[in-house]
PDB file of N, CA, C and O in Angstrom:
ATOM      1  N   MET A   1       0.849  -1.176   0.000  1.00  0.00           N
ATOM      2  CA  MET A   1       0.000   0.000   0.000  1.00  0.00           C
ATOM      3  C   MET A   1       0.892   1.235   0.000  1.00  0.00           C
ATOM      4  O   MET A   1       1.945   1.268   0.637  1.00  0.00           O
ATOM      5  N   SER A   2       0.456   2.212  -0.706  1.00  0.00           N
ATOM      6  CA  SER A   2       1.197   3.458  -0.697  1.00  0.00           C
ATOM      7  C   SER A   2       0.245   4.560  -0.268  1.00  0.00           C
ATOM      8  O   SER A   2      -0.940   4.534  -0.601  1.00  0.00           O
ATOM      9  N   ILE A   3       0.765   5.523   0.469  1.00  0.00           N
ATOM     10  CA  ILE A   3      -0.078   6.626   0.933  1.00  0.00           C
ATOM     11  C   ILE A   3       0.553   7.944   0.527  1.00  0.00           C
ATOM     12  O   ILE A   3       1.759   8.034   0.299  1.00  0.00           O
ATOM     13  N   SER A   4      -0.278   8.950   0.443  1.00  0.00           N
ATOM     14  CA  SER A   4       0.201  10.301   0.154  1.00  0.00           C
ATOM     15  C   SER A   4      -0.105  11.169   1.360  1.00  0.00           C
ATOM     16  O   SER A   4      -1.194  11.109   1.931  1.00  0.00           O
ATOM     17  N   LEU A   5       0.868  11.970   1.734  1.00  0.00           N
ATOM     18  CA  LEU A   5       0.697  12.884   2.857  1.00  0.00           C
ATOM     19  C   LEU A   5       0.595  14.311   2.340  1.00  0.00           C
ATOM     20  O   LEU A   5       1.187  14.662   1.319  1.00  0.00           O
ATOM     21  N   THR A   6      -0.151  15.109   3.047  1.00  0.00           N
ATOM     22  CA  THR A   6      -0.200  16.526   2.713  1.00  0.00           C
ATOM     23  C   THR A   6       1.124  17.161   3.151  1.00  0.00           C
ATOM     24  O   THR A   6       1.838  16.585   3.972  1.00  0.00           O
ATOM     25  N   PRO A   7       1.454  18.316   2.624  1.00  0.00           N
ATOM     26  CA  PRO A   7       2.684  18.988   3.071  1.00  0.00           C
ATOM     27  C   PRO A   7       2.702  19.226   4.585  1.00  0.00           C
ATOM     28  O   PRO A   7       3.748  19.085   5.219  1.00  0.00           O
ATOM     29  N   ASP A   8       1.563  19.581   5.161  1.00  0.00           N
ATOM     30  CA  ASP A   8       1.497  19.780   6.618  1.00  0.00           C
ATOM     31  C   ASP A   8       1.788  18.486   7.369  1.00  0.00           C
ATOM     32  O   ASP A   8       2.491  18.498   8.379  1.00  0.00           O
ATOM     33  N   GLN A   9       1.254  17.378   6.885  1.00  0.00           N
ATOM     34  CA  GLN A   9       1.499  16.088   7.537  1.00  0.00           C
ATOM     35  C   GLN A   9       2.976  15.709   7.436  1.00  0.00           C
ATOM     36  O   GLN A   9       3.557  15.195   8.392  1.00  0.00           O
ATOM     37  N   GLU A  10       3.578  15.965   6.275  1.00  0.00           N
ATOM     38  CA  GLU A  10       5.007  15.670   6.104  1.00  0.00           C
ATOM     39  C   GLU A  10       5.846  16.521   7.055  1.00  0.00           C
ATOM     40  O   GLU A  10       6.781  16.022   7.681  1.00  0.00           O
ATOM     41  N   ARG A  11       5.507  17.818   7.161  1.00  0.00           N
ATOM     42  CA  ARG A  11       6.239  18.705   8.087  1.00  0.00           C
ATOM     43  C   ARG A  11       6.089  18.224   9.523  1.00  0.00           C
ATOM     44  O   ARG A  11       7.049  18.235  10.294  1.00  0.00           O
ATOM     45  N   PHE A  12       4.898  17.807   9.872  1.00  0.00           N
ATOM     46  CA  PHE A  12       4.644  17.323  11.230  1.00  0.00           C
ATOM     47  C   PHE A  12       5.538  16.120  11.549  1.00  0.00           C
ATOM     48  O   PHE A  12       6.171  16.066  12.604  1.00  0.00           O
ATOM     49  N   ILE A  13       5.579  15.171  10.632  1.00  0.00           N
ATOM     50  CA  ILE A  13       6.403  13.979  10.844  1.00  0.00           C
ATOM     51  C   ILE A  13       7.883  14.358  10.879  1.00  0.00           C
ATOM     52  O   ILE A  13       8.629  13.859  11.721  1.00  0.00           O
ATOM     53  N   GLN A  14       8.308  15.228   9.981  1.00  0.00           N
ATOM     54  CA  GLN A  14       9.713  15.656   9.978  1.00  0.00           C
ATOM     55  C   GLN A  14      10.086  16.337  11.293  1.00  0.00           C
ATOM     56  O   GLN A  14      11.188  16.141  11.806  1.00  0.00           O
ATOM     57  N   THR A  15       9.177  17.132  11.834  1.00  0.00           N
ATOM     58  CA  THR A  15       9.426  17.792  13.124  1.00  0.00           C
ATOM     59  C   THR A  15       9.630  16.760  14.222  1.00  0.00           C
ATOM     60  O   THR A  15      10.522  16.910  15.057  1.00  0.00           O
ATOM     61  N   LYS A  16       8.817  15.723  14.225  1.00  0.00           N
ATOM     62  CA  LYS A  16       8.950  14.663  15.231  1.00  0.00           C
ATOM     63  C   LYS A  16      10.270  13.911  15.052  1.00  0.00           C
ATOM     64  O   LYS A  16      10.930  13.565  16.032  1.00  0.00           O
ATOM     65  N   LEU A  17      10.645  13.664  13.816  1.00  0.00           N
ATOM     66  CA  LEU A  17      11.905  12.966  13.545  1.00  0.00           C
ATOM     67  C   LEU A  17      13.099  13.819  13.977  1.00  0.00           C
ATOM     68  O   LEU A  17      14.035  13.312  14.595  1.00  0.00           O
ATOM     69  N   GLN A  18      13.068  15.098  13.655  1.00  0.00           N
ATOM     70  CA  GLN A  18      14.166  15.997  14.022  1.00  0.00           C
ATOM     71  C   GLN A  18      14.293  16.141  15.533  1.00  0.00           C
ATOM     72  O   GLN A  18      15.393  16.325  16.055  1.00  0.00           O
ATOM     73  N   ALA A  19      13.167  16.058  16.230  1.00  0.00           N
ATOM     74  CA  ALA A  19      13.186  16.165  17.694  1.00  0.00           C
ATOM     75  C   ALA A  19      13.681  14.871  18.338  1.00  0.00           C
ATOM     76  O   ALA A  19      13.898  14.814  19.549  1.00  0.00           O
ATOM     77  N   GLY A  20      13.856  13.835  17.519  1.00  0.00           N
ATOM     78  CA  GLY A  20      14.329  12.559  18.046  1.00  0.00           C
ATOM     79  C   GLY A  20      13.236  11.732  18.697  1.00  0.00           C
ATOM     80  O   GLY A  20      13.510  10.741  19.375  1.00  0.00           O
ATOM     81  N   LYS A  21      12.007  12.142  18.487  1.00  0.00           N
ATOM     82  CA  LYS A  21      10.876  11.429  19.093  1.00  0.00           C
ATOM     83  C   LYS A  21      10.704  10.050  18.460  1.00  0.00           C
ATOM     84  O   LYS A  21      10.353   9.088  19.143  1.00  0.00           O
ATOM     85  N   TYR A  22      10.953   9.960  17.160  1.00  0.00           N
ATOM     86  CA  TYR A  22      10.819   8.694  16.440  1.00  0.00           C
ATOM     87  C   TYR A  22      12.051   8.515  15.556  1.00  0.00           C
ATOM     88  O   TYR A  22      12.690   9.487  15.156  1.00  0.00           O
ATOM     89  N   ARG A  23      12.371   7.264  15.261  1.00  0.00           N
ATOM     90  CA  ARG A  23      13.550   6.970  14.433  1.00  0.00           C
ATOM     91  C   ARG A  23      13.258   7.004  12.947  1.00  0.00           C
ATOM     92  O   ARG A  23      14.165   7.185  12.134  1.00  0.00           O
ATOM     93  N   SER A  24      11.979   6.829  12.584  1.00  0.00           N
ATOM     94  CA  SER A  24      11.622   6.818  11.163  1.00  0.00           C
ATOM     95  C   SER A  24      10.177   7.274  10.995  1.00  0.00           C
ATOM     96  O   SER A  24       9.389   7.285  11.941  1.00  0.00           O
ATOM     97  N   ALA A  25       9.858   7.649   9.756  1.00  0.00           N
ATOM     98  CA  ALA A  25       8.482   8.039   9.455  1.00  0.00           C
ATOM     99  C   ALA A  25       7.544   6.849   9.696  1.00  0.00           C
ATOM    100  O   ALA A  25       6.421   7.018  10.170  1.00  0.00           O
ATOM    101  N   GLN A  26       8.013   5.669   9.369  1.00  0.00           N
ATOM    102  CA  GLN A  26       7.193   4.475   9.583  1.00  0.00           C
ATOM    103  C   GLN A  26       6.864   4.300  11.067  1.00  0.00           C
ATOM    104  O   GLN A  26       5.731   3.974  11.419  1.00  0.00           O
ATOM    105  N   GLU A  27       7.847   4.516  11.928  1.00  0.00           N
ATOM    106  CA  GLU A  27       7.602   4.387  13.369  1.00  0.00           C
ATOM    107  C   GLU A  27       6.575   5.424  13.833  1.00  0.00           C
ATOM    108  O   GLU A  27       5.699   5.118  14.642  1.00  0.00           O
ATOM    109  N   ALA A  28       6.687   6.646  13.318  1.00  0.00           N
ATOM    110  CA  ALA A  28       5.724   7.695  13.687  1.00  0.00           C
ATOM    111  C   ALA A  28       4.320   7.320  13.222  1.00  0.00           C
ATOM    112  O   ALA A  28       3.350   7.501  13.957  1.00  0.00           O
ATOM    113  N   LEU A  29       4.213   6.800  12.006  1.00  0.00           N
ATOM    114  CA  LEU A  29       2.903   6.400  11.488  1.00  0.00           C
ATOM    115  C   LEU A  29       2.342   5.189  12.245  1.00  0.00           C
ATOM    116  O   LEU A  29       1.134   5.100  12.462  1.00  0.00           O
ATOM    117  N   GLU A  30       3.209   4.268  12.644  1.00  0.00           N
ATOM    118  CA  GLU A  30       2.756   3.129  13.440  1.00  0.00           C
ATOM    119  C   GLU A  30       2.163   3.606  14.764  1.00  0.00           C
ATOM    120  O   GLU A  30       1.133   3.101  15.212  1.00  0.00           O
ATOM    121  N   MET A  31       2.827   4.589  15.388  1.00  0.00           N
ATOM    122  CA  MET A  31       2.310   5.138  16.635  1.00  0.00           C
ATOM    123  C   MET A  31       0.962   5.828  16.404  1.00  0.00           C
ATOM    124  O   MET A  31       0.033   5.671  17.196  1.00  0.00           O
ATOM    125  N   ALA A  32       0.868   6.582  15.326  1.00  0.00           N
ATOM    126  CA  ALA A  32      -0.388   7.267  15.006  1.00  0.00           C
ATOM    127  C   ALA A  32      -1.520   6.266  14.817  1.00  0.00           C
ATOM    128  O   ALA A  32      -2.633   6.484  15.296  1.00  0.00           O
ATOM    129  N   LEU A  33      -1.237   5.168  14.119  1.00  0.00           N
ATOM    130  CA  LEU A  33      -2.266   4.152  13.897  1.00  0.00           C
ATOM    131  C   LEU A  33      -2.641   3.439  15.193  1.00  0.00           C
ATOM    132  O   LEU A  33      -3.805   3.102  15.408  1.00  0.00           O
ATOM    133  N   ARG A  34      -1.654   3.211  16.052  1.00  0.00           N
ATOM    134  CA  ARG A  34      -1.930   2.600  17.354  1.00  0.00           C
ATOM    135  C   ARG A  34      -2.831   3.509  18.187  1.00  0.00           C
ATOM    136  O   ARG A  34      -3.782   3.045  18.816  1.00  0.00           O
ATOM    137  N   LEU A  35      -2.524   4.806  18.186  1.00  0.00           N
ATOM    138  CA  LEU A  35      -3.340   5.763  18.931  1.00  0.00           C
ATOM    139  C   LEU A  35      -4.746   5.872  18.356  1.00  0.00           C
ATOM    140  O   LEU A  35      -5.717   6.008  19.100  1.00  0.00           O
ATOM    141  N   LEU A  36      -4.854   5.813  17.029  1.00  0.00           N
ATOM    142  CA  LEU A  36      -6.173   5.834  16.392  1.00  0.00           C
ATOM    143  C   LEU A  36      -6.980   4.612  16.805  1.00  0.00           C
ATOM    144  O   LEU A  36      -8.178   4.719  17.069  1.00  0.00           O
ATOM    145  N   ASP A  37      -6.337   3.453  16.863  1.00  0.00           N
ATOM    146  CA  ASP A  37      -7.005   2.233  17.303  1.00  0.00           C
ATOM    147  C   ASP A  37      -7.459   2.369  18.758  1.00  0.00           C
ATOM    148  O   ASP A  37      -8.583   1.998  19.096  1.00  0.00           O
ATOM    149  N   ASP A  38      -6.583   2.903  19.621  1.00  0.00           N
ATOM    150  CA  ASP A  38      -6.959   3.132  21.027  1.00  0.00           C
ATOM    151  C   ASP A  38      -8.150   4.076  21.128  1.00  0.00           C
ATOM    152  O   ASP A  38      -9.072   3.845  21.911  1.00  0.00           O
ATOM    153  N   TYR A  39      -8.126   5.139  20.331  1.00  0.00           N
ATOM    154  CA  TYR A  39      -9.220   6.111  20.327  1.00  0.00           C
ATOM    155  C   TYR A  39     -10.527   5.450  19.903  1.00  0.00           C
ATOM    156  O   TYR A  39     -11.566   5.655  20.530  1.00  0.00           O
ATOM    157  N   ASP A  40     -10.469   4.656  18.837  1.00  0.00           N
ATOM    158  CA  ASP A  40     -11.675   3.979  18.348  1.00  0.00           C
ATOM    159  C   ASP A  40     -12.241   3.037  19.403  1.00  0.00           C
ATOM    160  O   ASP A  40     -13.455   2.964  19.590  1.00  0.00           O
ATOM    161  N   ARG A  41     -11.361   2.317  20.090  1.00  0.00           N
ATOM    162  CA  ARG A  41     -11.827   1.405  21.144  1.00  0.00           C
ATOM    163  C   ARG A  41     -12.460   2.172  22.302  1.00  0.00           C
ATOM    164  O   ARG A  41     -13.520   1.793  22.801  1.00  0.00           O
ATOM    165  N   ALA A  42     -11.803   3.254  22.726  1.00  0.00           N
ATOM    166  CA  ALA A  42     -12.332   4.066  23.825  1.00  0.00           C
ATOM    167  C   ALA A  42     -13.680   4.671  23.437  1.00  0.00           C
ATOM    168  O   ALA A  42     -14.595   4.738  24.257  1.00  0.00           O
ATOM    169  N   ASP A  43     -13.796   5.106  22.196  1.00  0.00           N
ATOM    170  CA  ASP A  43     -15.053   5.674  21.717  1.00  0.00           C
ATOM    171  C   ASP A  43     -16.158   4.627  21.736  1.00  0.00           C
ATOM    172  O   ASP A  43     -17.277   4.909  22.164  1.00  0.00           O
ATOM    173  N   ALA A  44     -15.848   3.420  21.274  1.00  0.00           N
ATOM    174  CA  ALA A  44     -16.842   2.337  21.269  1.00  0.00           C
ATOM    175  C   ALA A  44     -17.246   1.970  22.695  1.00  0.00           C
ATOM    176  O   ALA A  44     -18.418   1.706  22.961  1.00  0.00           O
ATOM    177  N   GLU A  45     -16.270   1.954  23.617  1.00  0.00           N
ATOM    178  CA  GLU A  45     -16.580   1.664  25.019  1.00  0.00           C
ATOM    179  C   GLU A  45     -17.464   2.753  25.609  1.00  0.00           C
ATOM    180  O   GLU A  45     -18.393   2.459  26.362  1.00  0.00           O
ATOM    181  N   TRP A  46     -17.180   4.016  25.270  1.00  0.00           N
ATOM    182  CA  TRP A  46     -17.984   5.125  25.768  1.00  0.00           C
ATOM    183  C   TRP A  46     -19.425   5.014  25.266  1.00  0.00           C
ATOM    184  O   TRP A  46     -20.372   5.198  26.031  1.00  0.00           O
ATOM    185  N   VAL A  47     -19.580   4.713  23.981  1.00  0.00           N
ATOM    186  CA  VAL A  47     -20.919   4.567  23.405  1.00  0.00           C
ATOM    187  C   VAL A  47     -21.673   3.445  24.118  1.00  0.00           C
ATOM    188  O   VAL A  47     -22.845   3.601  24.458  1.00  0.00           O
ATOM    189  N   GLU A  48     -21.002   2.318  24.342  1.00  0.00           N
ATOM    190  CA  GLU A  48     -21.642   1.194  25.032  1.00  0.00           C
ATOM    191  C   GLU A  48     -22.005   1.571  26.461  1.00  0.00           C
ATOM    192  O   GLU A  48     -23.080   1.209  26.940  1.00  0.00           O
ATOM    193  N   ASP A  49     -21.122   2.293  27.151  1.00  0.00           N
ATOM    194  CA  ASP A  49     -21.389   2.731  28.525  1.00  0.00           C
ATOM    195  C   ASP A  49     -22.608   3.653  28.578  1.00  0.00           C
ATOM    196  O   ASP A  49     -23.467   3.510  29.448  1.00  0.00           O
ATOM    197  N   VAL A  50     -22.672   4.591  27.648  1.00  0.00           N
ATOM    198  CA  VAL A  50     -23.825   5.503  27.595  1.00  0.00           C
ATOM    199  C   VAL A  50     -25.097   4.725  27.295  1.00  0.00           C
ATOM    200  O   VAL A  50     -26.148   4.986  27.880  1.00  0.00           O
ATOM    201  N   ARG A  51     -24.995   3.770  26.381  1.00  0.00           N
ATOM    202  CA  ARG A  51     -26.169   2.957  26.031  1.00  0.00           C
ATOM    203  C   ARG A  51     -26.662   2.173  27.255  1.00  0.00           C
ATOM    204  O   ARG A  51     -27.866   2.115  27.509  1.00  0.00           O
ATOM    205  N   GLU A  52     -25.743   1.573  28.008  1.00  0.00           N
ATOM    206  CA  GLU A  52     -26.122   0.820  29.212  1.00  0.00           C
ATOM    207  C   GLU A  52     -26.761   1.731  30.253  1.00  0.00           C
ATOM    208  O   GLU A  52     -27.768   1.371  30.862  1.00  0.00           O
ATOM    209  N   LYS A  53     -26.176   2.913  30.457  1.00  0.00           N
ATOM    210  CA  LYS A  53     -26.726   3.853  31.440  1.00  0.00           C
ATOM    211  C   LYS A  53     -28.097   4.361  31.008  1.00  0.00           C
ATOM    212  O   LYS A  53     -28.992   4.536  31.835  1.00  0.00           O
ATOM    213  N   THR A  54     -28.255   4.596  29.712  1.00  0.00           N
ATOM    214  CA  THR A  54     -29.551   5.037  29.203  1.00  0.00           C
ATOM    215  C   THR A  54     -30.596   3.951  29.396  1.00  0.00           C
ATOM    216  O   THR A  54     -31.713   4.227  29.834  1.00  0.00           O
ATOM    217  N   ASP A  55     -30.235   2.715  29.069  1.00  0.00           N
ATOM    218  CA  ASP A  55     -31.164   1.596  29.261  1.00  0.00           C
ATOM    219  C   ASP A  55     -31.539   1.441  30.733  1.00  0.00           C
ATOM    220  O   ASP A  55     -32.700   1.195  31.059  1.00  0.00           O
ATOM    221  N   ALA A  56     -30.543   1.587  31.628  1.00  0.00           N
ATOM    222  CA  ALA A  56     -30.807   1.478  33.066  1.00  0.00           C
ATOM    223  C   ALA A  56     -31.718   2.603  33.529  1.00  0.00           C
ATOM    224  O   ALA A  56     -32.605   2.379  34.353  1.00  0.00           O
ATOM    225  N   ALA A  57     -31.515   3.806  33.014  1.00  0.00           N
ATOM    226  CA  ALA A  57     -32.357   4.943  33.396  1.00  0.00           C
ATOM    227  C   ALA A  57     -33.790   4.746  32.913  1.00  0.00           C
ATOM    228  O   ALA A  57     -34.746   5.064  33.621  1.00  0.00           O
ATOM    229  N   ILE A  58     -33.923   4.220  31.709  1.00  0.00           N
ATOM    230  CA  ILE A  58     -35.274   3.954  31.184  1.00  0.00           C
ATOM    231  C   ILE A  58     -35.962   2.896  32.024  1.00  0.00           C
ATOM    232  O   ILE A  58     -37.141   3.027  32.353  1.00  0.00           O
ATOM    233  N   LEU A  59     -35.228   1.845  32.374  1.00  0.00           N
ATOM    234  CA  LEU A  59     -35.793   0.792  33.213  1.00  0.00           C
ATOM    235  C   LEU A  59     -36.188   1.345  34.578  1.00  0.00           C
ATOM    236  O   LEU A  59     -37.263   1.030  35.088  1.00  0.00           O
ATOM    237  N   ALA A  60     -35.330   2.160  35.168  1.00  0.00           N
ATOM    238  CA  ALA A  60     -35.631   2.756  36.476  1.00  0.00           C
ATOM    239  C   ALA A  60     -36.842   3.675  36.382  1.00  0.00           C
ATOM    240  O   ALA A  60     -37.645   3.746  37.312  1.00  0.00           O
ATOM    241  N   SER A  61     -36.973   4.376  35.263  1.00  0.00           N
ATOM    242  CA  SER A  61     -38.108   5.302  35.125  1.00  0.00           C
ATOM    243  C   SER A  61     -39.432   4.553  35.040  1.00  0.00           C
ATOM    244  O   SER A  61     -40.485   5.112  35.345  1.00  0.00           O
ATOM    245  N   ASP A  62     -39.381   3.291  34.628  1.00  0.00           N
ATOM    246  CA  ASP A  62     -40.603   2.485  34.580  1.00  0.00           C
ATOM    247  C   ASP A  62     -41.129   2.184  35.985  1.00  0.00           C
ATOM    248  O   ASP A  62     -42.303   1.858  36.162  1.00  0.00           O
ATOM    249  N   HIS A  63     -40.228   2.299  37.000  1.00  0.00           N
ATOM    250  CA  HIS A  63     -40.604   1.972  38.377  1.00  0.00           C
ATOM    251  C   HIS A  63     -40.649   3.206  39.270  1.00  0.00           C
ATOM    252  O   HIS A  63     -40.738   3.082  40.491  1.00  0.00           O
ATOM    253  N   THR A  64     -40.590   4.386  38.678  1.00  0.00           N
ATOM    254  CA  THR A  64     -40.557   5.626  39.435  1.00  0.00           C
ATOM    255  C   THR A  64     -41.725   6.508  39.013  1.00  0.00           C
ATOM    256  O   THR A  64     -42.034   6.629  37.827  1.00  0.00           O
ATOM    257  N   SER A  65     -42.352   7.107  39.980  1.00  0.00           N
ATOM    258  CA  SER A  65     -43.445   8.021  39.664  1.00  0.00           C
ATOM    259  C   SER A  65     -42.898   9.238  38.939  1.00  0.00           C
ATOM    260  O   SER A  65     -41.817   9.721  39.275  1.00  0.00           O
ATOM    261  N   PRO A  66     -43.618   9.735  37.963  1.00  0.00           N
ATOM    262  CA  PRO A  66     -43.136  10.918  37.239  1.00  0.00           C
ATOM    263  C   PRO A  66     -43.184  12.161  38.131  1.00  0.00           C
ATOM    264  O   PRO A  66     -44.018  12.256  39.032  1.00  0.00           O
ATOM    265  N   ILE A  67     -42.291  13.100  37.873  1.00  0.00           N
ATOM    266  CA  ILE A  67     -42.321  14.388  38.569  1.00  0.00           C
ATOM    267  C   ILE A  67     -42.263  15.488  37.521  1.00  0.00           C
ATOM    268  O   ILE A  67     -41.787  15.278  36.405  1.00  0.00           O
ATOM    269  N   ASP A  68     -42.752  16.657  37.893  1.00  0.00           N
ATOM    270  CA  ASP A  68     -42.732  17.755  36.936  1.00  0.00           C
ATOM    271  C   ASP A  68     -41.314  18.319  36.828  1.00  0.00           C
ATOM    272  O   ASP A  68     -40.472  18.088  37.696  1.00  0.00           O
ATOM    273  N   GLY A  69     -41.073  19.045  35.772  1.00  0.00           N
ATOM    274  CA  GLY A  69     -39.740  19.564  35.492  1.00  0.00           C
ATOM    275  C   GLY A  69     -39.210  20.488  36.573  1.00  0.00           C
ATOM    276  O   GLY A  69     -38.026  20.429  36.905  1.00  0.00           O
ATOM    277  N   GLU A  70     -40.056  21.336  37.125  1.00  0.00           N
ATOM    278  CA  GLU A  70     -39.614  22.279  38.154  1.00  0.00           C
ATOM    279  C   GLU A  70     -39.141  21.542  39.401  1.00  0.00           C
ATOM    280  O   GLU A  70     -38.114  21.896  39.980  1.00  0.00           O
ATOM    281  N   THR A  71     -39.879  20.527  39.811  1.00  0.00           N
ATOM    282  CA  THR A  71     -39.478  19.733  40.979  1.00  0.00           C
ATOM    283  C   THR A  71     -38.158  19.034  40.711  1.00  0.00           C
ATOM    284  O   THR A  71     -37.290  18.992  41.583  1.00  0.00           O
ATOM    285  N   PHE A  72     -37.997  18.486  39.518  1.00  0.00           N
ATOM    286  CA  PHE A  72     -36.768  17.796  39.140  1.00  0.00           C
ATOM    287  C   PHE A  72     -35.565  18.727  39.232  1.00  0.00           C
ATOM    288  O   PHE A  72     -34.548  18.379  39.833  1.00  0.00           O
ATOM    289  N   VAL A  73     -35.684  19.910  38.636  1.00  0.00           N
ATOM    290  CA  VAL A  73     -34.581  20.879  38.651  1.00  0.00           C
ATOM    291  C   VAL A  73     -34.293  21.319  40.082  1.00  0.00           C
ATOM    292  O   VAL A  73     -33.126  21.423  40.461  1.00  0.00           O
ATOM    293  N   ASN A  74     -35.316  21.578  40.882  1.00  0.00           N
ATOM    294  CA  ASN A  74     -35.110  21.991  42.274  1.00  0.00           C
ATOM    295  C   ASN A  74     -34.401  20.911  43.082  1.00  0.00           C
ATOM    296  O   ASN A  74     -33.575  21.221  43.940  1.00  0.00           O
ATOM    297  N   GLN A  75     -34.717  19.644  42.815  1.00  0.00           N
ATOM    298  CA  GLN A  75     -34.031  18.552  43.516  1.00  0.00           C
ATOM    299  C   GLN A  75     -32.546  18.505  43.131  1.00  0.00           C
ATOM    300  O   GLN A  75     -31.693  18.278  43.989  1.00  0.00           O
ATOM    301  N   ILE A  76     -32.243  18.714  41.875  1.00  0.00           N
ATOM    302  CA  ILE A  76     -30.846  18.728  41.432  1.00  0.00           C
ATOM    303  C   ILE A  76     -30.112  19.902  42.070  1.00  0.00           C
ATOM    304  O   ILE A  76     -28.995  19.741  42.561  1.00  0.00           O
ATOM    305  N   LEU A  77     -30.728  21.081  42.068  1.00  0.00           N
ATOM    306  CA  LEU A  77     -30.099  22.251  42.685  1.00  0.00           C
ATOM    307  C   LEU A  77     -29.842  22.024  44.167  1.00  0.00           C
ATOM    308  O   LEU A  77     -28.806  22.434  44.690  1.00  0.00           O
ATOM    309  N   GLU A  78     -30.765  21.384  44.835  1.00  0.00           N
ATOM    310  CA  GLU A  78     -30.584  21.097  46.266  1.00  0.00           C
ATOM    311  C   GLU A  78     -29.414  20.137  46.480  1.00  0.00           C
ATOM    312  O   GLU A  78     -28.645  20.309  47.425  1.00  0.00           O
ATOM    313  N   ARG A  79     -29.269  19.140  45.623  1.00  0.00           N
ATOM    314  CA  ARG A  79     -28.123  18.224  45.733  1.00  0.00           C
ATOM    315  C   ARG A  79     -26.804  18.970  45.551  1.00  0.00           C
ATOM    316  O   ARG A  79     -25.830  18.705  46.256  1.00  0.00           O
ATOM    317  N   PHE A  80     -26.781  19.907  44.600  1.00  0.00           N
ATOM    318  CA  PHE A  80     -25.568  20.712  44.402  1.00  0.00           C
ATOM    319  C   PHE A  80     -25.274  21.560  45.634  1.00  0.00           C
ATOM    320  O   PHE A  80     -24.126  21.658  46.066  1.00  0.00           O
ATOM    321  N   ARG A  81     -26.315  22.172  46.199  1.00  0.00           N
ATOM    322  CA  ARG A  81     -26.125  22.994  47.407  1.00  0.00           C
ATOM    323  C   ARG A  81     -25.573  22.155  48.555  1.00  0.00           C
ATOM    324  O   ARG A  81     -24.659  22.582  49.260  1.00  0.00           O
ATOM    325  N   GLN A  82     -26.131  20.963  48.737  1.00  0.00           N
ATOM    326  CA  GLN A  82     -25.664  20.091  49.816  1.00  0.00           C
ATOM    327  C   GLN A  82     -24.220  19.680  49.590  1.00  0.00           C
ATOM    328  O   GLN A  82     -23.436  19.643  50.539  1.00  0.00           O
ATOM    329  N   GLY A  83     -23.851  19.369  48.353  1.00  0.00           N
ATOM    330  CA  GLY A  83     -22.492  18.998  48.036  1.00  0.00           C
ATOM    331  C   GLY A  83     -21.533  20.156  48.268  1.00  0.00           C
ATOM    332  O   GLY A  83     -20.419  19.960  48.755  1.00  0.00           O
ATOM    333  N   TYR A  84     -21.970  21.370  47.917  1.00  0.00           N
ATOM    334  CA  TYR A  84     -21.139  22.545  48.116  1.00  0.00           C
ATOM    335  C   TYR A  84     -20.956  22.819  49.604  1.00  0.00           C
ATOM    336  O   TYR A  84     -19.854  23.152  50.041  1.00  0.00           O
ATOM    337  N   GLN A  85     -22.011  22.684  50.376  1.00  0.00           N
ATOM    338  CA  GLN A  85     -21.924  22.923  51.827  1.00  0.00           C
ATOM    339  C   GLN A  85     -21.023  21.890  52.500  1.00  0.00           C
ATOM    340  O   GLN A  85     -20.311  22.213  53.450  1.00  0.00           O
ATOM    341  N   ALA A  86     -21.050  20.661  52.016  1.00  0.00           N
ATOM    342  CA  ALA A  86     -20.226  19.608  52.593  1.00  0.00           C
ATOM    343  C   ALA A  86     -18.744  19.894  52.334  1.00  0.00           C
ATOM    344  O   ALA A  86     -17.894  19.529  53.147  1.00  0.00           O
ATOM    345  N   GLN A  87     -18.428  20.545  51.206  1.00  0.00           N
ATOM    346  CA  GLN A  87     -17.042  20.867  50.872  1.00  0.00           C
ATOM    347  C   GLN A  87     -16.536  22.075  51.641  1.00  0.00           C
ATOM    348  O   GLN A  87     -15.339  22.187  51.902  1.00  0.00           O
ATOM    349  N   ALA A  88     -17.428  22.973  52.004  1.00  0.00           N
ATOM    350  CA  ALA A  88     -17.020  24.230  52.669  1.00  0.00           C
ATOM    351  C   ALA A  88     -16.620  24.026  54.103  1.00  0.00           C
ATOM    352  O   ALA A  88     -16.255  24.984  54.785  1.00  0.00           O
TER     353      ALA A  88
END
């Protein structure tokens, strides 16, 4: 496989090589691909975590009496006040 880099990408890699961070352009690209893979995995884990929490919240809401928006916001504000007072 062959790839083409933009001039900015080439300068970026050259800067890293000159700084002694990597021994070759290939090593720098390998690190970039490894980091991209880590990012993709973390993103997928985050999406799954949010999905699980959303499902749990929906399930919990099936067993909780509804409250109006004003009461909900006031309860959250009170929790913040209590947390702030506990820190002071």
